[in-house]
Structures are given as C-alpha cells and as structure tokens.
SEVEXTOR-714545 format. One line per field, with one value per residue: residue number from 1; x, y, z of N, C-alpha, C in turn. Coordinates in Angstrom, 1 decimal, decimal comma. Each point is the difference from the previous one (the first is absolute). Example, Ala and Ser with C-alpha at 12.3 -4.5 7.8 and 13.67 -1.06 7.14 Angstrom:
2
seq: (1 | 2)
n.x: (13,2 | -0,4)
n.y: (-5,7 | 1,1)
n.z: (7,8 | -0,7)
ca.x: (-0,9 | 0,9)
ca.y: (1,2 | 1,1)
ca.z: (0,0 | 0,0)
c.x: (0,9 | -0,8)
c.y: (1,2 | 1,1)
c.z: (0,0 | 0,8)
# end
This chain:
83
seq: (1 | 2 | 3 | 4 | 5 | 6 | 7 | 8 | 9 | 10 | 11 | 12 | 13 | 14 | 15 | 16 | 17 | 18 | 19 | 20 | 21 | 22 | 23 | 24 | 25 | 26 | 27 | 28 | 29 | 30 | 31 | 32 | 33 | 34 | 35 | 36 | 37 | 38 | 39 | 40 | 41 | 42 | 43 | 44 | 45 | 46 | 47 | 48 | 49 | 50 | 51 | 52 | 53 | 54 | 55 | 56 | 57 | 58 | 59 | 60 | 61 | 62 | 63 | 64 | 65 | 66 | 67 | 68 | 69 | 70 | 71 | 72 | 73 | 74 | 75 | 76 | 77 | 78 | 79 | 80 | 81 | 82 | 83)
n.x: (0,0 | 1,1 | 0,2 | -0,4 | 1,2 | -0,9 | 0,9 | -0,5 | 0,4 | -0,2 | 0,0 | -1,3 | -0,5 | -0,7 | -0,6 | 0,5 | -1,2 | 0,7 | -0,8 | 0,3 | -0,7 | -0,7 | -0,5 | -0,9 | 1,0 | 0,0 | 1,3 | 0,2 | 0,4 | 0,4 | 0,6 | 0,4 | 0,8 | 0,3 | 0,7 | -1,1 | 0,4 | -1,0 | -0,2 | -0,7 | -0,8 | 0,2 | -1,0 | -0,4 | -0,1 | -1,2 | 0,1 | -0,9 | 0,7 | -0,4 | 0,1 | -0,1 | -0,6 | 1,1 | -0,2 | -0,2 | 0,9 | 0,2 | -0,3 | 1,3 | 0,1 | 0,1 | 0,4 | -0,5 | -0,4 | 0,6 | 1,3 | 0,0 | 1,3 | 0,1 | -0,4 | 0,0 | -0,6 | 0,0 | 0,4 | -0,7 | 0,2 | -0,3 | 0,7 | -0,6 | 1,3 | -0,3 | 1,3)
n.y: (-9,4 | -0,3 | 1,3 | 0,1 | 0,5 | 0,6 | -0,1 | 1,3 | -0,4 | 1,4 | -0,8 | 0,1 | 0,6 | -0,5 | 0,8 | -0,9 | -0,5 | -0,5 | -1,1 | -0,3 | -1,1 | -0,3 | -0,7 | 0,5 | -0,4 | 1,3 | -0,5 | 0,4 | 1,3 | 0,4 | 1,1 | -0,4 | 1,1 | 0,4 | -1,2 | 0,1 | -0,2 | -0,8 | 0,0 | -1,1 | -0,1 | -1,3 | -0,6 | 0,0 | -1,4 | 0,0 | 0,9 | 0,8 | 0,3 | 1,2 | 0,3 | 1,4 | 0,5 | 0,8 | 0,3 | -1,0 | -0,8 | -0,1 | -1,3 | 0,0 | -0,6 | -1,4 | -0,5 | -1,1 | -0,2 | 1,2 | -0,4 | 0,7 | 0,3 | -0,1 | 1,1 | -0,2 | 1,1 | -0,5 | 0,8 | -0,9 | 0,8 | 0,9 | -1,1 | -0,3 | -0,1 | -1,1 | 0,3)
n.z: (20,5 | -0,4 | 0,0 | -1,3 | -0,3 | -0,8 | -0,9 | -0,4 | -1,1 | -0,1 | -0,9 | 0,3 | -1,0 | 1,0 | 0,7 | 0,8 | 0,2 | 0,9 | -0,1 | 1,3 | -0,3 | 1,0 | -1,0 | 0,8 | 0,9 | 0,0 | -0,3 | -1,2 | 0,0 | -1,2 | -0,2 | -1,2 | -0,1 | -1,3 | 0,1 | 0,7 | 1,3 | 0,2 | 1,4 | -0,1 | 0,9 | 0,2 | 0,4 | -1,1 | -0,2 | -0,4 | -1,1 | -0,3 | -1,1 | 0,1 | -1,4 | 0,4 | -1,0 | 0,3 | -1,3 | -0,8 | 0,8 | -1,2 | 0,1 | 0,2 | 1,1 | 0,2 | 1,1 | -0,1 | 1,3 | 0,1 | 0,0 | -1,3 | 0,1 | -1,3 | -0,4 | -1,4 | -0,2 | -1,2 | -1,2 | -0,8 | -1,1 | 0,9 | 0,4 | 1,0 | 0,4 | 0,7 | 0,6)
ca.x: (0,8 | 1,0 | -0,3 | 1,0 | 0,1 | -0,1 | 0,7 | -0,6 | 0,8 | -0,9 | 0,7 | -1,0 | 0,0 | -1,0 | -0,2 | -0,6 | -0,3 | 0,2 | -0,9 | 0,1 | -1,2 | -0,2 | -1,4 | -0,6 | 0,6 | 1,2 | 1,0 | 1,0 | -0,2 | 0,9 | 0,0 | 1,4 | 0,1 | 0,9 | 1,4 | 0,1 | -0,1 | -0,7 | -0,1 | -1,3 | 0,2 | -1,1 | 0,2 | -0,5 | 1,0 | -0,4 | -0,9 | -0,2 | 0,4 | -0,6 | 0,6 | -1,0 | 0,4 | -0,2 | -1,0 | -1,4 | -0,5 | -0,3 | 0,9 | 0,9 | 0,7 | -0,1 | 0,5 | -0,8 | 0,7 | 1,4 | 0,8 | 1,2 | 0,4 | 0,3 | -0,8 | 0,3 | -1,0 | 0,7 | -1,0 | 0,8 | -0,9 | -1,3 | -0,5 | 0,6 | 0,6 | 0,5 | 1,0)
ca.y: (-0,2 | 1,1 | 0,8 | -0,4 | 1,1 | -0,3 | 1,1 | 0,3 | 0,9 | 0,4 | 0,2 | 0,5 | 1,5 | 0,7 | -0,2 | -1,3 | -0,3 | -1,5 | -0,4 | -1,4 | -0,6 | -1,3 | -0,1 | 1,4 | 0,9 | 0,8 | -0,1 | 1,0 | 0,8 | 1,1 | 0,7 | 0,3 | 0,5 | -0,7 | -0,2 | 0,0 | -1,2 | 0,0 | -1,1 | -0,3 | -1,0 | -0,9 | -1,0 | -1,3 | -0,8 | 0,0 | 1,1 | 0,6 | 1,4 | 0,7 | 1,2 | 0,9 | 1,4 | 0,9 | 1,1 | -0,4 | -1,1 | -1,2 | -1,0 | -0,3 | -1,3 | -0,5 | -1,3 | -0,7 | -1,1 | 0,2 | -0,1 | 0,9 | 1,0 | 1,1 | 0,1 | 1,1 | 0,3 | 0,6 | 0,2 | -0,5 | 0,0 | 0,3 | -0,9 | 0,1 | -1,4 | -0,1 | -1,0)
ca.z: (-1,2 | -0,3 | -1,3 | -1,1 | -1,0 | -1,5 | -0,8 | -1,3 | -1,0 | -1,0 | -1,3 | -0,9 | -0,3 | 0,6 | 1,3 | 0,3 | 1,3 | 0,4 | 1,0 | 0,4 | 0,5 | 0,4 | -0,2 | -0,3 | 0,9 | -0,4 | 1,0 | -0,2 | -1,2 | -0,2 | -1,4 | -0,5 | -1,3 | -0,8 | 0,5 | 1,5 | 0,7 | 1,3 | 0,8 | 0,5 | 1,0 | 0,2 | 1,1 | -0,7 | -0,8 | -1,3 | -0,1 | -1,4 | -0,3 | -1,1 | -0,3 | -0,7 | -0,5 | 1,2 | -0,3 | -0,3 | 0,9 | -0,8 | 0,3 | -1,2 | 0,2 | 1,4 | 0,2 | 0,9 | 0,8 | -0,1 | 1,0 | -0,3 | 1,0 | -0,8 | -1,3 | -0,9 | -0,9 | -1,1 | -1,0 | -1,2 | -1,1 | 0,4 | 1,0 | 1,3 | 0,4 | 1,4 | 0,2)
c.x: (0,8 | -0,2 | 1,2 | -0,1 | 0,0 | 0,5 | -0,6 | 0,9 | -0,9 | 0,9 | -0,9 | 0,1 | -1,1 | -0,1 | -1,0 | -0,4 | 0,0 | -0,9 | 0,1 | -1,2 | 0,1 | -1,5 | -0,5 | 0,5 | 1,3 | 1,0 | 1,0 | -0,1 | 1,1 | -0,2 | 1,5 | 0,0 | 1,0 | 1,3 | 0,0 | -0,1 | -0,7 | 0,0 | -1,3 | 0,2 | -1,3 | 0,3 | -0,5 | 1,2 | -0,4 | -1,0 | -0,3 | 0,5 | -0,7 | 0,8 | -1,0 | 0,6 | -0,2 | -1,0 | -1,4 | -0,5 | -0,2 | 1,1 | 0,8 | 0,7 | -0,4 | 0,6 | -0,7 | 0,8 | 1,5 | 0,7 | 1,3 | 0,3 | 0,4 | -0,8 | 0,7 | -1,1 | 0,6 | -1,1 | 0,9 | -1,1 | -1,4 | -0,6 | 0,7 | 0,4 | 0,4 | 1,0 | 0,3)
c.y: (1,3 | 0,7 | -0,4 | 1,3 | -0,4 | 1,3 | 0,0 | 0,9 | 0,3 | 0,5 | 0,5 | 1,5 | 0,7 | -0,3 | -1,1 | -0,1 | -1,6 | -0,2 | -1,5 | -0,4 | -1,4 | -0,3 | 1,4 | 1,0 | 0,7 | -0,1 | 1,2 | 0,7 | 1,0 | 0,6 | 0,2 | 0,6 | -0,8 | 0,0 | 0,0 | -1,4 | 0,2 | -1,3 | -0,2 | -1,1 | -0,9 | -1,0 | -1,4 | -0,6 | 0,2 | 1,1 | 0,3 | 1,4 | 0,6 | 1,3 | 0,7 | 1,2 | 0,9 | 1,2 | -0,5 | -1,1 | -1,2 | -1,0 | -0,2 | -1,4 | -0,5 | -1,4 | -0,6 | -1,0 | -0,1 | -0,1 | 0,8 | 1,1 | 1,3 | 0,0 | 1,2 | 0,1 | 0,8 | 0,0 | -0,3 | 0,0 | 0,2 | -0,9 | 0,1 | -1,4 | 0,1 | -1,0 | 0,1)
c.z: (-0,3 | -1,4 | -0,9 | -1,0 | -1,4 | -0,6 | -1,3 | -0,8 | -1,2 | -1,3 | -1,1 | -0,2 | 0,6 | 1,6 | 0,4 | 1,5 | 0,2 | 1,2 | 0,3 | 0,8 | 0,5 | -0,1 | -0,4 | 1,0 | -0,6 | 1,1 | -0,1 | -1,4 | -0,1 | -1,4 | -0,3 | -1,5 | -0,8 | 0,5 | 1,5 | 0,5 | 1,3 | 0,7 | 0,6 | 1,2 | 0,1 | 1,2 | -0,7 | -0,7 | -1,4 | -0,2 | -1,5 | 0,0 | -1,3 | -0,2 | -0,8 | -0,4 | 1,2 | -0,3 | -0,1 | 0,9 | -0,9 | 0,2 | -1,4 | 0,1 | 1,4 | 0,0 | 1,2 | 0,8 | 0,0 | 1,4 | 0,0 | 1,0 | -0,8 | -1,4 | -0,8 | -1,0 | -1,2 | -1,0 | -1,4 | -1,1 | 0,4 | 1,1 | 1,3 | 0,6 | 1,4 | 0,0 | 1,5)
# end
C-alpha cells in the first residue's frame, strides 16, 4: 500500500504533538510549535489522530476514523478546534 502524506497546521498557542494510530498501533508522530506546519505519513485509508500538549502530554483534541489529508488545530475561547 502506498504512503499518504497528512499535513498538520498548528495554529494553537502551544507546542503540540500529533499522533496517528490505527487501532492501538502508532503509525506516525510529530511535534509542532505555534504556527508551524508538519507532515506525517500513513499507509492506512482511515486512522485516528490525537493532539497532545507537547509539554504535559495531555490530550487536547482528537479525531477518530478520519480520511482527511490536512488538519488545522486552533484555539478559540480556551477550546481547541480541529478543522
């Protein structure tokens, strides 16, 4: 199966770790500071992506069973939003 690139835009005001899983298997991970863009690769058609605070490791957002090729994580009124 061919690898697919997933683009992550971090518009949050903190360092964020993005992790892509298939079930319990970690497929790809990266860390992005504020306003940074990173590319992750996967071989799966559908996957789960989790966004964690890069300092504490606490989960701040996730998207399950996704097929998206690009994600933007932003912060509005103290909440994290994935688009």
